[in-house]
KELUMRO-27941 format. One line per 5 residues: number of its first residue (from 1); for each residue x, y, z of N, C-alpha, C, O, CB. Coordinates in steps of 0.001 Angstrom, whole numbers. Glycine has a CB too. Layout:
NUM> X:Y:Z:X:Y:Z:X:Y:Z:X:Y:Z:X:Y:Z; ...
***
This chain:
1> -39883:4556:92014:-39150:5808:91840:-38791:6387:93197:-39668:6920:93878:-39978:6823:91022; -37548:6304:93612:-37154:6799:94920:-36829:8273:94893:-36676:8877:93831:-35973:6030:95433; -36728:8843:96083:-36406:10261:96201:-35039:10559:95596:-34798:11675:95136:-36442:10698:97669; -34149:9583:95591:-32788:9808:95099:-32794:10225:93630:-31850:10866:93167:-31938:8544:95282; -33849:9867:92888:-33888:10180:91468:-34346:11615:91195:-34330:12061:90048:-34799:9209:90758
6> -34756:12343:92249:-35217:13719:92057:-34019:14652:91984:-33290:14813:92963:-36173:14150:93199; -33816:15267:90826:-32712:16202:90683:-33210:17619:90430:-32526:18585:90766:-31796:15762:89557; -34391:17751:89843:-34965:19069:89597:-35805:19477:90800:-36764:18793:91157:-35821:19074:88298; -35439:20596:91425:-36175:21038:92605:-37653:21240:92266:-38530:20981:93091:-35567:22342:93165; -37915:21703:91053:-39301:21939:90642:-40180:20706:90709:-41396:20826:90858:-39327:22476:89255
11> -39593:19520:90601:-40400:18296:90633:-40848:17952:92053:-41668:17052:92235:-39610:17128:90041; -40323:18653:93063:-40726:18392:94443:-42084:19016:94765:-42739:18631:95733:-39670:18923:95405; -42498:19980:93946:-43790:20651:94147:-44662:20373:92928:-44202:20496:91793:-43607:22203:94370; -45919:19997:93157:-46811:19794:92018:-48207:20305:92342:-48464:20799:93439:-46863:18309:91627; -49092:20178:91383:-50500:20550:91563:-51356:19411:91040:-51016:18769:90046:-50844:21896:90827
16> -52464:19166:91714:-53423:18160:91250:-54799:18785:91426:-55200:19109:92543:-53289:16781:92049; -55529:18956:90315:-56856:19592:90414:-57769:18892:91421:-58692:19507:91956:-57530:19606:89046; -57509:17593:91682:-58377:16840:92589:-57968:17004:94054:-58707:16598:94950:-58361:15366:92216; -56791:17600:94304:-56300:17744:95679:-56191:19209:96055:-55457:19964:95417:-54936:17054:95846; -56930:19625:97105:-56872:21000:97618:-57108:22031:96520:-56486:23094:96518:-55523:21258:98278
21> -58007:21719:95584:-58362:22685:94552:-57221:23067:93622:-57240:24143:93024:-58887:23906:95191; -56225:22190:93496:-55128:22477:92580:-54077:23409:93154:-53211:23893:92425:-55666:23062:91330; -54145:23666:94457:-53114:24509:95068:-51770:23781:95029:-51723:22552:95077:-53494:24880:96535; -50662:24555:94939:-49345:23912:94915:-49101:23127:96198:-49389:23603:97296:-48238:24960:94719; -48563:21914:96045:-48365:21043:97205:-47080:20248:97040:-46478:20218:95967:-49568:20091:97393
26> -46678:19608:98125:-45497:18750:98066:-45856:17505:97254:-46805:16793:97581:-44994:18364:99508; -45099:17255:96206:-45393:16140:95303:-45498:14831:96079:-44675:14546:96950:-44311:16027:94213; -46517:14041:95754:-46704:12749:96392:-47378:12815:97750:-47544:11789:98410:-45399:12083:96533; -47768:14013:98178:-48460:14165:99452:-49685:15052:99246:-49898:15589:98159:-47514:14763:100536; -50481:15199:100294:-51608:16126:100243:-51291:17430:100951:-52176:18263:101148:-52840:15491:100859
31> -50037:17613:101334:-49659:18812:102090:-49400:19985:101167:-48532:19918:100297:-48423:18542:102941; -50151:21062:101354:-49984:22242:100505:-48777:23067:100941:-48340:23023:102091:-51249:23106:100539; -48257:23819:99976:-47182:24764:100273:-47652:25762:101333:-46891:26130:102228:-46729:25507:98985; -48918:26199:101226:-49409:27195:102181:-49458:26651:103606:-49237:27395:104562:-50793:27674:101768; -49748:25354:103755:-49761:24748:105096:-48354:24792:105698:-48178:25164:106858:-50282:23276:105035
36> -47356:24408:104897:-45970:24419:105379:-45512:25848:105654:-44829:26106:106645:-45030:23746:104352; -45892:26779:104770:-45537:28187:104982:-46165:28717:106268:-45562:29524:106975:-45986:29044:103782; -47375:28260:106565:-48052:28690:107787:-47298:28254:109032:-47155:29030:109977:-49465:28142:107825; -46812:27006:109038:-46027:26523:110184:-44738:27321:110310:-44321:27683:111410:-45710:25015:110040; -44108:27593:109158:-42863:28357:109128:-43090:29753:109711:-42279:30249:110492:-42317:28455:107683
41> -44199:30376:109321:-44511:31722:109814:-44833:31715:111313:-44677:32734:111986:-45690:32310:109030; -45282:30569:111834:-45559:30451:113269:-44269:30228:114062:-44295:30183:115292:-46547:29299:113532; -43140:30087:113357:-41864:29988:114049:-41197:28624:114015:-40129:28439:114597:-42052:30375:115436; -41828:27654:113326:-41197:26334:113223:-40045:26395:112217:-40154:27053:111182:-42239:25250:112800; -38946:25709:112523:-37844:25631:111565:-38157:24526:110547:-38970:23642:110817:-36477:25356:112296
46> -37508:24579:109377:-37702:23488:108405:-37414:22123:109035:-38107:21145:108756:-36793:23698:107175; -36381:22067:109893:-36035:20792:110547:-37179:20308:111438:-37512:19123:111444:-34744:20946:111384; -37777:21234:112188:-38890:20862:113069:-40088:20366:112268:-40754:19408:112658:-39303:22053:113942; -40354:21029:111146:-41485:20620:110303:-41243:19205:109768:-42147:18371:109770:-41691:21624:109122; -40006:18944:109309:-39687:17613:108764:-39759:16546:109855:-40166:15415:109588:-38282:17615:108119
51> -39367:16896:111081:-39445:15933:112183:-40895:15656:112576:-41263:14521:112880:-38664:16449:113399; -41709:16709:112564:-43112:16598:112968:-43891:15714:111996:-44790:14978:112405:-43758:17990:113050; -43551:15785:110723:-44264:15025:109685:-43288:14057:109043:-42578:14400:108098:-44894:15974:108609; -43266:12836:109573:-42240:11851:109212:-42201:11547:107711:-41154:11161:107191:-42477:10566:109976; -43331:11717:107006:-43320:11402:105577:-42742:12537:104736:-42626:12403:103518:-44727:11085:105106
56> -42373:13665:105378:-41752:14771:104654:-40242:14720:104836:-39752:14512:105946:-42312:16130:105136; -39506:14910:103745:-38058:15039:103870:-37716:16518:104030:-38522:17389:103701:-37324:14424:102632; -36522:16793:104534:-36080:18171:104685:-36036:18861:103325:-36345:20048:103214:-34700:18226:105362; -35650:18109:102290:-35617:18674:100936:-37009:19128:100505:-37158:20185:99892:-35061:17643:99933; -38036:18323:100829:-39406:18697:100462:-39837:19967:101192:-40473:20838:100598:-40382:17549:100779
61> -39495:20075:102470:-39856:21268:103251:-39174:22497:102655:-39810:23534:102469:-39457:21095:104750; -37880:22382:102356:-37156:23514:101781:-37702:23890:100406:-37764:25070:100063:-35668:23191:101680; -38096:22888:99620:-38674:23177:98302:-39982:23950:98459:-40242:24898:97718:-38915:21865:97508; -40806:23540:99429:-42071:24233:99661:-41818:25672:100104:-42506:26591:99660:-42912:23489:100714; -40829:25868:100984:-40525:27218:101461:-39920:28074:100354:-40186:29274:100279:-39572:27158:102654
66> -39106:27459:99494:-38556:28196:98354:-39700:28641:97441:-39717:29778:96968:-37528:27322:97566; -40654:27740:97196:-41811:28084:96373:-42579:29240:97016:-43009:30169:96334:-42736:26852:96184; -42742:29169:98331:-43443:30228:99061:-42744:31570:98864:-43404:32571:98585:-43527:29886:100562; -41421:31605:99007:-40700:32877:98914:-40763:33454:97495:-40790:34672:97321:-39237:32689:99340; -40784:32589:96494:-40839:33059:95105:-42261:33486:94720:-42441:34386:93900:-40340:31958:94149
71> -43262:32840:95310:-44673:33088:94950:-45457:33569:96176:-46575:33119:96429:-45328:31797:94366; -44849:34491:96930:-45403:34887:98226:-46856:35373:98123:-47687:35001:98951:-44541:35978:98839; -47168:36197:97117:-48529:36741:97012:-49567:35631:96869:-50613:35650:97519:-48627:37701:95821; -49258:34664:96004:-50187:33547:95778:-50383:32743:97064:-51509:32401:97424:-49666:32623:94645; -49281:32446:97752:-49379:31609:98946:-50029:32367:100097:-50795:31786:100865:-47995:31109:99363
76> -49730:33664:100224:-50390:34472:101259:-51898:34495:101026:-52677:34455:101978:-49826:35919:101273; -52306:34558:99765:-53741:34529:99438:-54340:33186:99845:-55438:33137:100399:-53969:34786:97919; -53613:32083:99569:-54076:30753:99982:-54217:30688:101501:-55204:30161:102014:-53099:29657:99486; -53225:31225:102220:-53272:31219:103684:-54490:31983:104172:-55175:31543:105096:-51987:31827:104276; -54761:33127:103555:-55922:33920:103937:-57221:33160:103721:-58128:33210:104552:-55949:35218:103157
81> -57303:32454:102593:-58502:31666:102294:-58663:30530:103296:-59773:30260:103755:-58438:31105:100864; -57560:29861:103638:-57636:28753:104595:-58081:29246:105961:-58886:28597:106629:-56282:28046:104709; -57549:30414:106384:-57931:30966:107685:-59402:31378:107677:-60120:31154:108652:-57038:32174:108046; -59846:31980:106573:-61245:32389:106464:-62159:31167:106514:-63206:31197:107161:-61480:33182:105160; -61762:30098:105833:-62559:28870:105829:-62630:28278:107232:-63680:27791:107653:-61969:27840:104844
86> -61508:28321:107957:-61477:27785:109324:-62396:28595:110237:-63104:28034:111074:-60033:27791:109879; -62379:29921:110068:-63251:30785:110870:-64719:30498:110581:-65540:30405:111493:-62941:32266:110597; -65038:30356:109281:-66422:30051:108895:-66868:28737:109516:-67988:28626:110014:-66561:29987:107359; -65986:27743:109484:-66320:26437:110042:-66559:26567:111545:-67501:25977:112075:-65195:25411:109754; -65711:27337:112235:-65889:27523:113681:-67229:28174:113979:-67942:27760:114893:-64748:28374:114262
91> -67568:29200:113199:-68843:29886:113427:-70008:28933:113196:-70973:28906:113960:-68973:31116:112509; -69895:28144:112116:-70981:27221:111774:-71148:26153:112850:-72266:25716:113124:-70715:26559:110414; -70041:25733:113459:-70128:24664:114454:-70351:25209:115870:-70512:24454:116828:-68859:23819:114420; -70356:26549:115970:-70692:27162:117250:-69578:27159:118280:-69832:27424:119455:-71855:26480:117818; -68346:26866:117869:-67273:26805:118859:-66810:28211:119252:-66213:28397:120312:-66089:25990:118313
96> -67088:29199:118394:-66622:30555:118666:-67237:31128:119934:-66566:31808:120710:-66934:31457:117494; -68505:30851:120132:-69238:31420:121273:-68678:30931:122603:-68752:31646:123603:-70724:31068:121178; -68131:29745:122630:-67651:29182:123894:-66330:29795:124332:-65889:29573:125459:-67497:27680:123770; -65694:30565:123452:-64382:31123:123769:-64442:32405:124589:-63427:32812:125155:-63635:31384:122505; -65595:33049:124668:-65668:34376:125281:-65568:34341:126791:-65615:35388:127437:-66942:35049:124889
***
């Protein structure tokens, strides 16, 4: 099944309970919508994101960003959880203390 057969934008985003806790992600990958939205919010263009991750097409990046804009509250909550988890991991591994 090639990408050419994808006509419904909705099929570009899916959820799998076994991957990232069922968070919305780019279909066929492990990349969450919130991860792509995070790069976008840091100032990366969709083109830059697609270039950085060779297995992502520009259509997939745009689909993820469209999902983000329509479901902003859900994705912002995911971003907050991911950042909190990263902070907890840093504290647990002791890397925070070395930054001061």
